[in-house]
C-alpha positions as CSV (number, residue, x, y, z in Angstrom):
1,M,-18.6,4.8,-25.4
2,T,-20.3,1.5,-26.3
3,T,-22.2,-0.7,-23.9
4,R,-19.6,-3.4,-24.4
5,T,-16.7,-1.0,-23.4
6,T,-18.7,0.2,-20.4
7,R,-19.2,-3.4,-19.2
8,R,-15.5,-4.2,-19.6
9,R,-14.6,-1.1,-17.6
10,L,-17.1,-1.9,-14.8
11,R,-15.9,-5.5,-14.7
12,G,-12.3,-4.3,-14.3
13,I,-13.3,-2.0,-11.5
14,G,-15.2,-4.8,-9.8
15,S,-12.5,-7.3,-10.0
16,S,-9.8,-4.9,-8.7
17,G,-12.2,-3.8,-6.0
18,L,-12.7,-7.4,-4.9
19,F,-8.9,-7.9,-5.0
20,V,-8.4,-4.9,-2.6
21,A,-11.3,-6.0,-0.4
22,Y,-9.9,-9.5,-0.2
23,F,-6.4,-8.3,1.0
24,A,-7.9,-5.8,3.4
25,A,-9.9,-8.6,5.0
26,L,-6.7,-10.7,5.2
27,V,-4.9,-7.8,6.9
28,A,-7.7,-7.6,9.5
29,I,-7.8,-11.4,10.1
30,F,-4.0,-11.7,10.4
31,A,-3.9,-8.8,12.8
32,K,-6.6,-10.3,15.0
33,V,-5.2,-13.8,15.0
34,G,-1.5,-13.1,15.2
35,L,-1.1,-10.2,17.6
36,E,-1.9,-11.8,20.9
37,G,0.5,-10.5,23.5
38,V,2.3,-8.1,21.1
39,D,2.1,-4.3,21.4
40,S,0.3,-3.0,18.4
41,D,2.9,-0.2,17.8
42,F,5.7,-2.8,17.8
43,A,3.7,-5.0,15.4
44,T,3.1,-2.0,13.1
45,L,6.9,-1.3,13.1
46,L,7.6,-4.9,12.1
47,R,5.0,-4.9,9.4
48,T,6.4,-1.7,8.1
49,F,9.9,-3.2,7.7
50,V,8.3,-6.1,5.7
51,I,6.4,-3.6,3.5
52,I,9.6,-1.6,2.9
53,A,11.5,-4.8,1.9
54,V,8.8,-6.0,-0.5
55,L,8.2,-2.6,-2.1
56,G,12.0,-2.1,-2.5
57,I,12.1,-5.4,-4.4
58,F,9.1,-4.4,-6.6
59,V,10.6,-1.0,-7.4
60,Y,14.0,-2.4,-8.1
61,A,12.6,-5.2,-10.3
62,K,10.5,-2.8,-12.3
63,A,13.4,-0.4,-12.7
64,K,11.4,2.4,-11.1
65,W,14.0,3.5,-8.6
66,Q,14.4,7.3,-8.4
67,N,16.9,9.5,-6.7
68,R,14.9,11.2,-3.9
69,L,17.2,14.3,-4.2
70,E,16.0,14.8,-7.8
71,L,12.3,15.2,-6.7
72,S,11.0,18.7,-6.3
73,T,10.8,20.2,-2.8
74,R,7.0,20.2,-3.0
75,T,6.9,16.5,-3.8
76,N,9.3,15.7,-0.9
77,V,7.3,17.8,1.5
78,F,4.0,16.1,0.6
79,L,5.6,12.6,0.7
80,V,6.8,13.4,4.3
81,L,3.4,14.8,5.3
82,S,1.8,11.7,3.8
83,A,4.1,9.5,5.8
84,L,3.5,11.4,9.0
85,A,-0.3,11.1,8.5
86,T,0.1,7.4,7.9
87,G,2.1,7.0,11.0
88,A,-0.4,8.9,13.1
89,S,-3.4,6.9,11.8
């Protein structure tokens, strides 16, 4: 791998890392500013509904929708376990 290629890859990692960090900071700021007087579990439920709607639009627009019943049992089990871990965190 050449030095130029290495620099490009590192630059790409850095910019995507900054992108992720920027939105993580926004999440924290919005949560602190906007959640006065609202139960945090209820706020998480509302945010989850918004996330489901946005992700549904993205998946549909990119034609990546899949029939869940066509996924392997192992995949379904780990998706459920992942969702439960996310909900518990």
